[in-house]
C-alpha positions in Angstrom: 29.8 119.3 154.5 26.1 119.9 155.0 23.6 119.7 152.1 19.9 120.7 152.4 17.6 119.1 149.8 14.2 120.8 149.3 11.2 118.9 147.8 8.9 121.3 146.0 6.0 118.8 145.9 6.2 117.7 149.5 7.1 121.2 150.6 9.7 119.8 153.0 13.4 119.9 153.3 15.9 117.1 154.2 19.4 117.9 155.5 22.3 115.6 154.4 25.7 115.5 156.0 28.8 114.5 153.8 32.1 113.8 155.4 35.5 114.2 153.6 35.8 110.6 152.7 32.2 110.4 151.3 32.9 113.6 149.3 36.1 112.1 147.7 34.3 108.8 146.9 31.4 110.7 145.4 33.8 112.7 143.2 35.6 109.6 142.0 32.3 107.9 141.2 31.1 110.9 139.1 34.5 111.0 137.3 34.3 107.3 136.4 30.7 107.7 135.2 31.7 110.6 132.9 34.7 108.6 131.5 32.4 105.6 130.8 29.9 107.9 129.1 32.7 109.5 126.9 34.0 106.1 125.9 30.5 104.9 125.0 29.9 108.0 122.9 33.2 107.6 121.1 32.4 104.0 120.4 28.9 104.7 119.3 29.5 107.8 117.3 33.0 107.6 115.8 33.8 103.9 115.5 30.3 102.8 114.6 29.8 105.8 112.4 33.0 105.1 110.6 32.2 101.5 110.1 28.6 102.0 108.9 29.5 105.0 106.7 27.7 107.8 108.5 28.4 110.8 106.2 29.3 113.4 108.9 31.4 111.0 110.9 33.1 109.5 107.8 34.1 113.0 106.7 35.4 113.9 110.1 37.5 110.7 110.3 38.9 111.3 106.8 39.9 114.8 107.7 41.7 113.6 110.9 43.5 110.8 109.0 44.4 113.1 106.1 45.8 115.7 108.5 47.9 113.0 110.3 49.3 111.7 107.0 50.1 115.2 105.8 51.9 116.0 109.0 53.9 112.7 108.7 54.7 113.4 105.1 55.8 116.9 105.8 58.0 115.7 108.7 59.7 113.1 106.4 60.1 115.6 103.6 61.8 118.1 105.9 64.2 115.4 107.2 65.0 114.1 103.7 65.8 117.7 102.5 68.1 118.1 105.5 69.8 114.8 104.7 70.0 115.7 101.0 71.8 118.9 101.9 74.3 117.0 104.1 74.8 114.5 101.2 75.6 117.3 98.9 78.2 118.7 101.3 79.7 115.2 101.5 79.9 114.9 97.7 81.7 118.3 97.6 84.2 117.0 100.2 84.7 113.8 98.2 85.7 115.9 95.1 88.2 117.8 97.2 89.5 114.5 98.6 89.9 113.2 95.0 92.2 116.1 94.1 94.2 115.5 97.2 94.4 111.8 96.6 95.8 112.4 93.1 98.6 114.7 94.4 99.5 112.2 97.2 99.4 109.3 94.8 102.0 111.0 92.6 104.3 111.6 95.6 103.9 108.0 96.7 104.1 106.5 93.2 100.9 104.6 93.6 98.5 104.6 90.6 94.8 105.2 91.4 92.6 102.3 90.4 89.5 103.1 88.4 87.2 101.9 91.3 88.7 104.6 93.6 88.2 107.5 91.1 85.4 109.9 91.5 82.4 109.8 89.1 83.0 111.6 85.7 82.2 115.3 85.5 78.6 116.2 84.8 76.8 119.5 84.2 74.4 121.4 81.9 71.4 123.6 82.0 69.3 123.2 85.1 65.7 122.4 84.0 63.2 121.9 86.8 63.9 121.1 90.4 62.1 118.2 92.1 62.7 116.9 95.7 65.0 114.0 96.2 63.2 110.7 96.9 64.2 108.4 99.8 65.4 105.7 97.4 67.6 108.2 95.5 69.0 109.3 98.8 69.8 105.8 99.8 71.5 105.1 96.5 73.6 108.2 96.7 74.7 107.3 100.3 75.6 103.8 99.1 77.7 105.2 96.2 79.5 107.5 98.7 80.2 104.6 101.0 81.8 102.6 98.1 83.9 105.6 97.1 85.0 106.3 100.7 85.9 102.6 101.3 88.0 102.6 98.1 89.7 105.9 99.1 90.4 104.4 102.6 92.1 101.4 101.1 94.1 103.5 98.6 95.2 106.0 101.2 96.3 103.1 103.5 98.5 101.8 100.6 99.9 105.3 100.0 100.6 105.7 103.7 102.6 102.5 103.7 104.5 103.4 100.6 105.4 106.9 101.9 106.4 105.4 105.2 108.7 103.0 103.4 110.2 105.9 101.4 110.7 107.9 104.6 112.5 104.9 106.3 114.6 104.4 103.2 115.6 108.1 103.2 116.4 108.0 106.8 118.5 104.9 106.3 120.5 106.5 103.4 123.9 108.0 104.5 123.2 111.5 103.4 124.1 113.5 106.5 127.5 115.1 107.0 129.5 113.0 109.5 131.6 116.0 110.6 129.5 119.1 109.9 131.4 122.2 109.0 134.7 120.4 108.4 137.0 120.8 105.5 137.1 118.0 102.9 140.8 117.2 102.4 140.9 114.2 100.1 138.2 112.9 97.8 137.3 109.4 96.6 139.4 107.9 93.8 143.0 107.5 92.7 145.6 109.7 94.4 149.2 109.9 95.5 149.4 108.0 98.8 150.6 110.5 101.5 152.8 107.8 103.1 154.3 105.8 100.2 154.2 108.5 97.6 152.8 106.1 95.1 149.4 106.0 93.2 146.7 104.3 95.2 143.0 104.1 95.4 141.4 106.2 98.2 138.1 104.4 99.1 136.5 107.2 101.0 136.5 110.9 101.9 138.8 112.5 104.4 137.3 115.2 106.6 139.9 117.5 108.3 139.0 118.5 111.8 140.5 119.1 115.2 141.0 116.1 117.5 138.0 115.4 119.6 135.5 116.9 117.1 132.3 114.8 117.2 131.7 112.3 114.5 128.0 111.8 113.7 126.2 108.9 112.1 125.4 109.7 108.5 122.2 107.7 108.8 120.3 105.4 111.2 121.3 101.8 111.6 123.0 99.1 113.7 126.6 99.1 114.7 128.1 95.9 113.2 131.8 96.6 113.8 133.6 98.4 116.6 137.3 97.6 116.8 140.8 98.7 116.4 142.2 98.1 112.9 145.9 98.4 111.9 145.1 100.7 109.0 141.9 102.3 110.1 142.7 102.7 113.8 139.6 103.0 116.0 136.9 102.1 113.6 133.1 101.9 113.6 130.9 100.4 110.9 127.1 101.0 110.8 124.8 98.8 108.8 121.9 100.8 107.2 120.1 97.8 105.5 119.8 97.0 101.8 123.6 96.2 101.7 124.7 99.7 102.7 127.4 100.2 105.4 129.2 103.3 106.5 132.8 103.2 107.9 134.3 105.8 110.3 138.0 105.4 110.8 141.0 107.0 112.7 138.8 108.0 115.7 140.4 109.1 118.9 137.4 107.8 120.9 134.4 105.6 120.2 131.0 106.0 122.0 129.1 103.0 120.7 129.6 99.3 120.7 128.7 96.4 118.4 124.9 95.8 118.4 123.9 99.3 119.3 121.1 101.0 117.4 122.1 104.5 116.3 120.1 107.4 115.0 120.8 109.7 112.2 123.1 112.5 113.5 124.0 110.6 116.7 127.5 111.2 118.1 129.3 107.8 117.7 133.0 108.8 117.9 135.5 111.6 118.0 138.0 112.7 115.4 141.6 111.4 115.9 144.7 110.2 114.1 144.8 106.5 115.1 146.0 103.8 112.6 147.6 104.6 109.3 147.2 108.4 109.4 149.4 111.5 109.0 147.1 113.8 111.0 143.7 114.2 112.7 140.8 113.6 110.3 137.9 111.3 109.7 138.1 108.7 107.0 134.5 108.1 105.9 133.5 105.3 103.6 130.2 104.0 102.1 130.1 100.4 101.0 127.3 98.8 98.9 127.4 95.0 99.2 131.0 95.3 100.2 132.1 97.5 97.3 133.3 101.0 98.1 131.2 103.8 96.7 131.9 107.5 96.4 130.3 108.9 99.6 129.9 112.3 97.9 127.1 110.9 95.7 125.1 110.3 98.9 126.1 113.5 100.7 125.1 115.6 97.8 121.6 114.1 98.0 121.5 115.3 101.6 122.5 118.8 100.7 126.3 118.6 101.1 128.2 120.2 98.3 131.9 119.7 97.4 134.1 122.8 97.5 134.3 124.2 93.9 138.0 123.5 93.5 137.7 119.9 94.6 134.5 119.4 92.5 136.3 120.7 89.5 139.3 118.4 90.1 137.0 115.4 90.5 135.2 116.2 87.2 138.6 116.0 85.3 139.3 112.4 86.5 
């Protein structure tokens, strides 16, 4: 780059040649000088003026600081309002959860402690409306956390109780061992078909064709699988709590001692082995070794005695 400098007093000119490197260095030097001047002016005018109380500078600094605080306060207020709205939605959900908890507690048979109950109902005329403070928001969130923790503990207990009830129900012999079969002989005293004398019948006889599947009345563990002189091919399943079901006169057995069986699982087939006059399933329920009327359990599971047989039993 060529520069020509003219001196008006001396009436002469002087040419100057600047290369690219010199031009860049010159630009950097001028920029640095301007930055130093700006920093000096800021220190001299604003900082010194603010410290020494210059009226104009003091007012300007106050305006800048005030605007910054107002912006910060407005930002915090907007965020608190958003959070307050979310807290209100959470409180509404907690009220819904309270109603659900009460219904589930009745089903589970678990009383709700006072610490887990929602706050008492409140209401009235709305007078005035002020923004929620940060401390009030923190306190509300803390209260919600306490209630949610109590609800979590309570629902865990309910879940455990309902699970126990479900297991107990599954382990009760309430399923028909031979679905769709005809009930031939009920539980109780009867005329023995072989001796012709009065004798106690300790179970139910389900009439069915040979080979008809025999299903487990409930889940449990096979504790006996043997041939018995009176019962023929016999299976006994332990359902816990002292309850055992017995399946007798089978033509075939599909489980062995120690097997885990599910409710409704095929464990044997109808036959006429042992002391029997024809193909049928002799089904017993024993509680701590004492024979019980199986119909009491089957009715719970939805099985109903034939009207004529139910009427005959009611007369005994």
